[in-house]
C-alpha positions as semicolon CSV with decimal commas, in nm:
position;residue;x (nm);y (nm);z (nm)
1;M;0,010;0,019;0,005
2;N;0,102;0,330;-0,080
3;D;0,228;0,543;0,242
4;S;0,545;0,709;0,119
5;G;0,392;1,056;0,228
6;I;0,218;0,969;0,513
7;K;0,389;0,923;0,831
8;W;0,212;0,714;1,138
9;I;0,170;0,863;1,465
10;K;-0,042;0,544;1,562
11;K;-0,001;0,238;1,322
12;A;-0,284;-0,075;1,282
13;G;-0,168;-0,362;1,406
14;G;-0,187;-0,560;1,052
15;A;-0,395;-0,817;1,165
16;S;-0,498;-1,074;0,887
17;T;-0,914;-1,068;0,756
18;A;-0,887;-1,389;0,578
19;A;-1,033;-1,704;0,695
20;S;-0,871;-1,928;0,807
21;Q;-0,801;-2,295;0,705
22;D;-1,001;-2,379;1,054
23;V;-1,340;-2,137;0,925
24;R;-1,271;-2,306;0,551
25;N;-1,292;-2,652;0,701
26;T;-1,502;-2,605;0,951
27;V;-1,800;-2,445;0,682
28;A;-1,689;-2,708;0,357
29;C;-1,825;-3,013;0,652
30;I;-2,151;-2,783;0,668
31;I;-2,195;-2,765;0,285
32;D;-2,116;-3,152;0,276
33;N;-2,380;-3,182;0,578
34;V;-2,652;-2,994;0,393
35;R;-2,600;-3,113;0,089
36;G;-2,663;-3,490;0,181
37;M;-2,874;-3,458;0,464
38;G;-3,098;-3,103;0,424
39;M;-3,304;-2,986;0,693
40;E;-3,239;-3,294;0,919
41;A;-2,825;-3,134;0,894
42;V;-2,953;-2,813;0,950
43;T;-3,189;-2,851;1,211
44;R;-2,833;-3,075;1,419
45;L;-2,671;-2,749;1,288
46;S;-2,897;-2,561;1,433
47;Q;-2,921;-2,713;1,787
48;K;-2,521;-2,720;1,788
49;F;-2,468;-2,351;1,765
50;D;-2,764;-2,130;1,860
51;G;-2,958;-2,427;2,078
52;F;-3,210;-2,434;1,887
53;G;-3,396;-2,676;1,687
54;G;-3,731;-2,492;1,549
55;P;-3,958;-2,481;1,424
56;F;-3,768;-2,240;1,193
57;R;-4,009;-2,050;0,999
58;T;-4,135;-1,753;1,123
59;P;-4,507;-1,710;1,115
60;R;-4,625;-1,385;0,946
61;E;-4,853;-1,268;1,276
62;E;-4,546;-1,297;1,483
63;A;-4,360;-1,030;1,298
64;A;-4,655;-0,866;1,271
65;R;-4,712;-0,802;1,588
66;A;-4,339;-0,736;1,659
67;L;-4,397;-0,415;1,436
68;G;-4,706;-0,350;1,638
69;A;-4,414;-0,386;1,963
70;I;-4,165;-0,135;1,922
71;S;-4,227;0,255;2,069
72;P;-4,367;0,552;1,723
73;E;-4,060;0,654;1,853
74;V;-3,830;0,348;1,672
75;R;-4,140;0,297;1,417
76;G;-4,111;0,624;1,272
77;A;-3,680;0,629;1,266
78;L;-3,795;0,308;1,066
79;E;-3,982;0,422;0,825
80;T;-3,771;0,741;0,768
81;A;-3,455;0,511;0,659
82;I;-3,678;0,251;0,480
83;R;-3,849;0,529;0,271
84;N;-3,502;0,754;0,174
85;V;-3,353;0,422;0,119
86;T;-3,584;0,328;-0,116
87;M;-3,562;0,604;-0,282
88;F;-3,241;0,584;-0,366
89;H;-3,289;0,252;-0,532
90;E;-3,537;0,356;-0,747
91;L;-3,423;0,582;-0,854
92;Q;-3,101;0,377;-0,958
93;R;-3,380;0,083;-1,145
94;G;-3,538;0,441;-1,371
95;T;-3,096;0,430;-1,504
96;L;-3,149;0,036;-1,609
97;I;-3,334;0,101;-1,966
98;D;-3,343;-0,173;-2,203
99;R;-3,206;-0,058;-2,501
100;E;-3,125;-0,187;-2,861
101;W;-2,944;-0,053;-3,201
102;E;-2,876;-0,100;-3,524
103;I;-2,494;-0,243;-3,492
104;S;-2,477;-0,264;-3,903
105;P;-2,725;-0,263;-4,225
106;G;-2,993;-0,529;-4,097
107;V;-2,809;-0,671;-3,764
108;R;-2,993;-0,502;-3,439
109;A;-2,822;-0,589;-3,096
110;G;-2,985;-0,514;-2,759
111;Y;-3,049;-0,608;-2,404
112;R;-3,273;-0,629;-2,144
113;Y;-3,245;-0,571;-1,747
114;M;-3,419;-0,890;-1,566
115;P;-3,411;-0,963;-1,183
116;V;-3,365;-1,277;-1,016
117;E;-3,687;-1,513;-0,993
118;S;-3,566;-1,588;-0,572
119;A;-3,371;-1,377;-0,305
120;A;-3,287;-1,445;0,034
121;V;-3,126;-1,182;0,235
122;Y;-2,901;-1,240;0,558
123;I;-2,923;-1,055;0,809
124;P;-2,670;-1,045;1,125
125;G;-2,790;-1,153;1,460
126;G;-2,470;-1,234;1,735
127;R;-2,306;-0,899;1,903
128;Y;-2,670;-0,653;1,815
129;P;-2,930;-0,729;1,628
130;L;-2,928;-0,541;1,314
131;P;-3,314;-0,413;1,172
132;S;-3,046;-0,151;0,899
133;S;-2,931;-0,442;0,740
134;A;-3,256;-0,591;0,684
135;I;-3,365;-0,262;0,532
136;M;-3,034;-0,222;0,352
137;S;-3,065;-0,610;0,127
138;V;-3,428;-0,682;0,128
139;V;-3,502;-0,254;-0,064
140;P;-3,324;-0,312;-0,301
141;A;-3,460;-0,622;-0,389
142;K;-3,824;-0,496;-0,411
143;A;-3,649;-0,246;-0,645
144;A;-3,551;-0,462;-0,851
145;G;-3,853;-0,626;-0,856
146;V;-3,792;-0,964;-0,741
147;R;-4,084;-1,227;-0,694
148;R;-3,972;-1,412;-0,395
149;I;-3,734;-1,257;-0,087
150;A;-3,681;-1,483;0,180
151;A;-3,513;-1,356;0,488
152;F;-3,332;-1,516;0,727
153;S;-3,160;-1,463;1,062
154;P;-3,016;-1,618;1,347
155;P;-3,211;-1,760;1,646
156;G;-3,170;-1,541;1,999
157;K;-3,204;-1,720;2,335
158;N;-3,604;-1,749;2,315
159;G;-3,524;-1,961;1,979
160;R;-3,688;-1,606;1,787
161;V;-3,550;-1,366;1,586
162;H;-3,524;-1,056;1,719
163;E;-3,767;-0,830;1,737
164;S;-3,623;-0,486;1,568
165;V;-3,570;-0,729;1,263
166;L;-3,927;-0,863;1,235
167;A;-4,058;-0,549;1,274
168;V;-3,881;-0,400;0,960
169;L;-3,949;-0,759;0,775
170;S;-4,339;-0,675;0,843
171;L;-4,269;-0,317;0,729
172;L;-4,105;-0,417;0,418
173;G;-4,337;-0,697;0,321
174;V;-4,166;-0,969;0,361
175;D;-4,368;-1,306;0,465
176;E;-4,109;-1,576;0,403
177;I;-3,858;-1,558;0,735
178;W;-3,699;-1,816;0,849
179;A;-3,515;-1,877;1,221
180;I;-3,130;-1,965;1,072
181;G;-2,811;-1,850;1,156
182;G;-2,444;-1,929;1,024
183;A;-2,310;-2,120;0,714
184;H;-2,611;-2,403;0,753
185;A;-2,826;-2,122;0,641
186;I;-2,607;-2,012;0,344
187;A;-2,615;-2,365;0,254
188;A;-2,905;-2,439;0,280
189;M;-3,090;-2,111;0,071
190;A;-2,800;-2,211;-0,216
191;L;-2,871;-2,625;-0,205
192;G;-3,230;-2,617;-0,062
193;A;-3,364;-2,818;0,232
194;G;-3,719;-2,918;0,337
195;E;-3,959;-2,694;0,294
196;I;-3,635;-2,417;0,258
197;A;-3,620;-2,391;-0,177
198;R;-3,332;-2,281;-0,298
199;V;-3,233;-1,909;-0,423
200;D;-3,090;-1,791;-0,686
201;F;-2,925;-1,521;-0,500
202;V;-2,820;-1,420;-0,130
203;A;-2,722;-1,097;0,036
204;G;-2,616;-0,949;0,312
205;P;-2,320;-0,918;0,615
206;G;-2,239;-1,168;0,839
207;N;-1,914;-1,312;1,027
208;A;-1,616;-1,533;0,921
209;Y;-1,821;-1,839;0,854
210;V;-2,105;-1,672;0,689
211;A;-1,884;-1,499;0,437
212;E;-1,683;-1,831;0,353
213;A;-1,975;-2,018;0,304
214;K;-2,106;-1,739;0,028
215;R;-1,741;-1,777;-0,136
216;A;-1,781;-2,167;-0,127
217;L;-2,125;-2,191;-0,231
218;Y;-2,088;-1,850;-0,504
219;G;-2,134;-2,008;-0,868
220;T;-2,444;-2,239;-0,728
221;I;-2,582;-1,938;-0,616
222;G;-2,494;-1,578;-0,687
223;I;-2,373;-1,331;-0,404
224;D;-2,343;-0,937;-0,364
225;G;-1,958;-1,033;-0,223
226;V;-1,760;-1,148;0,031
227;A;-1,773;-0,886;0,296
228;G;-1,465;-0,888;0,594
229;P;-1,477;-0,699;0,925
230;S;-1,574;-0,329;0,853
231;E;-1,340;-0,054;0,831
232;V;-1,344;0,362;0,723
233;L;-1,098;0,586;0,583
234;I;-1,105;0,936;0,743
235;I;-0,934;1,239;0,458
236;A;-0,950;1,574;0,684
237;D;-0,835;1,877;0,555
238;G;-0,712;2,110;0,956
239;G;-1,155;2,238;0,937
240;A;-1,212;1,906;0,986
241;D;-1,388;1,920;1,394
242;F;-1,155;1,720;1,617
243;R;-1,445;1,607;1,845
244;L;-1,632;1,476;1,579
245;T;-1,344;1,259;1,410
246;A;-1,258;1,094;1,699
247;K;-1,668;1,059;1,758
248;D;-1,660;0,878;1,411
249;L;-1,379;0,625;1,432
250;L;-1,504;0,484;1,768
251;A;-1,887;0,451;1,549
252;Q;-1,642;0,165;1,376
253;S;-1,446;0,050;1,603
254;E;-1,728;-0,041;1,804
255;H;-1,868;-0,270;1,520
256;D;-1,632;-0,531;1,618
257;P;-1,278;-0,644;1,760
258;M;-1,115;-0,681;1,328
259;A;-1,305;-0,343;1,242
260;S;-1,088;-0,057;1,156
261;G;-1,102;0,240;1,170
262;V;-0,835;0,521;0,968
263;L;-0,744;0,883;1,018
264;V;-0,510;1,114;0,735
265;T;-0,530;1,391;0,790
266;T;-0,253;1,722;0,656
267;S;-0,315;1,891;0,997
268;E;-0,071;1,723;1,298
269;E;-0,269;1,941;1,546
270;L;-0,585;1,724;1,427
271;A;-0,370;1,423;1,455
272;Q;-0,288;1,459;1,789
273;N;-0,615;1,630;1,869
274;V;-0,797;1,347;1,748
275;R;-0,584;1,039;1,889
276;D;-0,633;1,225;2,268
277;E;-1,042;1,267;2,228
278;I;-1,023;0,896;2,171
279;E;-0,853;0,876;2,461
280;N;-1,089;1,067;2,630
281;L;-1,452;0,898;2,545
282;L;-1,296;0,509;2,516
283;P;-1,371;0,418;2,911
284;G;-1,724;0,662;2,875
285;L;-1,837;0,450;2,627
286;P;-2,088;0,157;2,673
287;T;-1,939;-0,038;2,364
288;R;-1,594;0,003;2,476
289;D;-1,523;-0,339;2,538
290;V;-1,549;-0,425;2,188
291;A;-1,385;-0,088;2,052
292;S;-1,113;-0,049;2,244
293;I;-1,018;-0,378;2,062
294;S;-1,027;-0,232;1,753
295;W;-0,900;0,092;1,815
296;N;-0,595;-0,036;1,987
297;E;-0,528;-0,331;1,723
298;N;-0,631;-0,161;1,418
299;G;-0,727;0,204;1,439
300;A;-0,422;0,406;1,276
301;I;-0,340;0,807;1,291
302;G;-0,133;0,942;1,004
303;L;0,026;1,305;0,916
304;A;0,035;1,302;0,525
305;D;0,285;1,571;0,349
306;S;0,021;1,628;0,099
307;L;-0,381;1,588;0,069
308;D;-0,270;1,433;-0,303
309;S;-0,038;1,164;-0,066
310;A;-0,359;1,136;0,180
311;I;-0,550;1,066;-0,211
312;E;-0,306;0,801;-0,289
313;Y;-0,287;0,639;-0,014
314;A;-0,700;0,621;-0,014
315;N;-0,675;0,477;-0,371
316;A;-0,418;0,219;-0,266
317;M;-0,609;0,085;-0,017
318;A;-0,988;0,133;-0,131
319;P;-1,157;0,141;0,121
320;E;-1,543;0,023;0,252
321;H;-1,595;0,390;0,386
322;L;-1,430;0,676;0,270
323;Q;-1,490;1,083;0,460
324;L;-1,333;1,338;0,300
325;A;-1,393;1,592;0,634
326;V;-1,179;1,877;0,380
327;S;-1,294;2,205;0,271
328;D;-1,340;2,097;-0,102
329;P;-1,461;1,733;-0,087
330;R;-1,584;1,746;-0,442
331;E;-1,237;1,841;-0,586
332;T;-1,115;1,548;-0,350
333;L;-1,351;1,268;-0,494
334;A;-1,290;1,319;-0,811
335;K;-0,966;1,240;-0,776
336;C;-1,077;0,944;-0,545
337;R;-1,093;0,564;-0,804
338;A;-1,168;0,301;-0,536
339;Y;-1,421;0,335;-0,248
340;G;-1,732;0,169;-0,090
341;A;-1,931;0,475;-0,063
342;A;-1,767;0,825;-0,039
343;F;-1,934;1,101;0,269
344;L;-1,840;1,441;0,123
345;G;-1,789;1,727;0,390
346;Y;-1,744;1,805;0,764
347;S;-2,107;1,714;0,777
348;S;-2,147;1,398;0,566
349;C;-2,019;1,105;0,828
350;E;-2,055;0,720;0,744
351;V;-2,261;0,613;1,021
352;F;-2,535;0,853;0,794
353;G;-2,486;0,567;0,540
354;D;-2,512;0,257;0,767
355;Y;-2,897;0,411;0,859
356;I;-3,050;0,692;0,702
357;A;-2,947;0,872;0,397
358;G;-3,037;0,645;0,117
359;T;-2,715;0,442;0,043
360;N;-2,652;0,106;0,116
361;H;-2,408;-0,004;0,391
362;T;-2,347;-0,347;0,192
363;L;-1,993;-0,243;0,102
364;P;-1,675;-0,405;-0,048
365;T;-1,389;-0,404;0,222
366;D;-1,063;-0,549;0,202
367;G;-0,969;-0,421;-0,107
368;R;-1,278;-0,532;-0,298
369;A;-1,392;-0,151;-0,424
370;R;-1,096;-0,167;-0,642
371;F;-1,333;-0,462;-0,840
372;S;-1,639;-0,442;-0,674
373;S;-1,899;-0,273;-0,567
374;G;-2,094;-0,200;-0,294
375;L;-2,504;-0,418;-0,284
376;W;-2,741;-0,207;-0,523
377;T;-3,063;-0,231;-0,740
378;G;-2,852;-0,382;-1,016
379;S;-2,753;-0,693;-0,806
380;F;-3,049;-0,826;-0,785
381;M;-3,064;-0,788;-1,189
382;R;-2,927;-0,908;-1,502
383;T;-2,833;-0,778;-1,816
384;L;-2,977;-1,002;-2,067
385;T;-2,848;-0,942;-2,464
386;H;-3,052;-1,044;-2,838
387;L;-2,968;-1,022;-3,161
388;D;-3,246;-0,972;-3,434
389;M;-3,048;-1,013;-3,789
390;T;-3,240;-0,996;-4,152
391;P;-3,096;-1,265;-4,396
392;E;-2,904;-1,035;-4,571
393;S;-2,727;-0,915;-4,313
394;A;-2,644;-1,269;-4,160
395;A;-2,535;-1,344;-4,528
396;A;-2,327;-1,052;-4,575
397;L;-2,164;-1,182;-4,222
398;S;-2,106;-1,508;-4,295
399;L;-1,775;-1,516;-4,517
400;P;-1,547;-1,275;-4,235
401;G;-1,698;-1,496;-3,904
402;T;-1,600;-1,873;-4,170
403;V;-1,289;-1,698;-4,136
404;I;-1,259;-1,643;-3,776
405;A;-1,414;-2,050;-3,697
406;R;-1,139;-2,200;-3,965
407;T;-0,885;-2,010;-3,818
408;E;-1,018;-2,123;-3,449
409;G;-1,048;-2,493;-3,613
410;L;-1,357;-2,459;-3,516
411;E;-1,530;-2,669;-3,895
412;A;-1,906;-2,713;-3,712
413;H;-1,878;-2,337;-3,675
414;A;-1,806;-2,287;-3,978
415;R;-2,030;-2,479;-4,158
416;S;-2,275;-2,293;-3,939
417;L;-2,191;-1,944;-4,093
418;L;-2,217;-2,107;-4,431
419;A;-2,582;-2,171;-4,373
420;R;-2,638;-1,833;-4,367
421;G;-2,528;-1,721;-4,702
422;D;-2,457;-1,804;-5,075
423;I;-2,201;-1,968;-5,007
424;K;-2,069;-2,261;-5,138
425;D;-1,794;-2,439;-4,981
C-alpha cells in the first residue's frame, strides 16, 4: 500500500482478515452435511450452534406483532430509513433501461434488464441485532422486482428472530422469514433443505463463517460479495472538527474487534487532538470492550505531507467507507478511484449511510472496492443481450465469420455460418 507521504502517529497492527483454514474446513463440512442430509442437517447444526431445533419458519403474524410492539419513535425512524433507501434504489432502477441499436445494416443488438427470480437476505444476529441490514438488503431486491424474497436471521436465546428485525421485515412486507443463522443458513439457501426452496442470489453481511459459505457456494448461487470486518478511512484537513472525527472513528471501532478506523490528515494538530479525544471518550463508551480492542489493534492515525498523498493512500487502500472531511470534498472525490461509499464534507459521516440517508451500507471490504461495488438495485438484476439479424445481414457476415471460425479450427461453426449465406464451400 502506498503510504510514502504519510508519517504514522499511530499504526494498526495489520492482523489478517482472511478466513483461516479452520474456518474453511468447518464451512466445507457444513455445506457437505446440508447437501447430503438437507433439513436434518440444518436442524442438527442449528441445535449445535444456536441451541434451537425449530420450528424455523416465522409466521407472518409474529412479525406483525413485533411491529406493533415497537415504540412510535423507533417505528418512525425505521420508516424514515425505508423511505430514503427506497427512494435512492428506485431511482437506480430507473437508470437500468432496456436498449437496442442497429450495429450494421440489418443487424440489431440490444439488452434487457431482468431481476433474479428469487433472493435470500441474511440479517446478522450475533453481538447486535441489525434491522438496518434488513432494510439495506430487502429494499434493493424489491426495487429490482425480485418475486421471492426470503429472510434468514439467527435465532436468539428464545429461539426467535430479534423483535426489531421482525418489525422491519413486517414493514417491508417480507413474509418468508427463517430463524436460521450461520453457514448452514447459507447452505440451505443455496441448496434447498426441506421446506426451504433454494434461491438464485444471496445478499447481506455476516461473520467469517457466513462469508466463507457465500464464497464457497458462489456459482451455485450469485452473491453480493465476500465481506470482511468493517472499515473507514477518514481524510481530513485542518478545518475538520477533532471531536466529530474522534466520534466517527469510534463509531467504526464498535462494530467488531476486527473493525478498522483510520485517519489520514494534513494537520498535525488535528491528529494529536483526535488521538487524545479518543482516549478521553473510550472509558465512557458502553461498547468500550469491543471498541477499545478494535481501536488499539486496528486503528491508525497518519500525518500526510499533502492532500494528494492522502488521496493516493486512499486509492491504494480502496476502503469500504471513505470520509472526506476537507474544505472542497467534491474536488477531492474527483481524484479518488476506489471506495465502497464516499461521504463528502464535514457533516457527512458514514454512520448516516449505515442507517438513514439512503445509500446502501453493504459494501466491499479488504480492498475489494478495486474491482467490485456495493449492494445496489442492479445487484439483483441480470443483463440479457439479444441479436436480431435479417437474412441479408446474415449472408453478409457469414464469410468473415467463417474465416474466424476456421482460424480457431471449429469447422462446425464455419458450416453453421455458411448455411446462412449463398456461399458455396
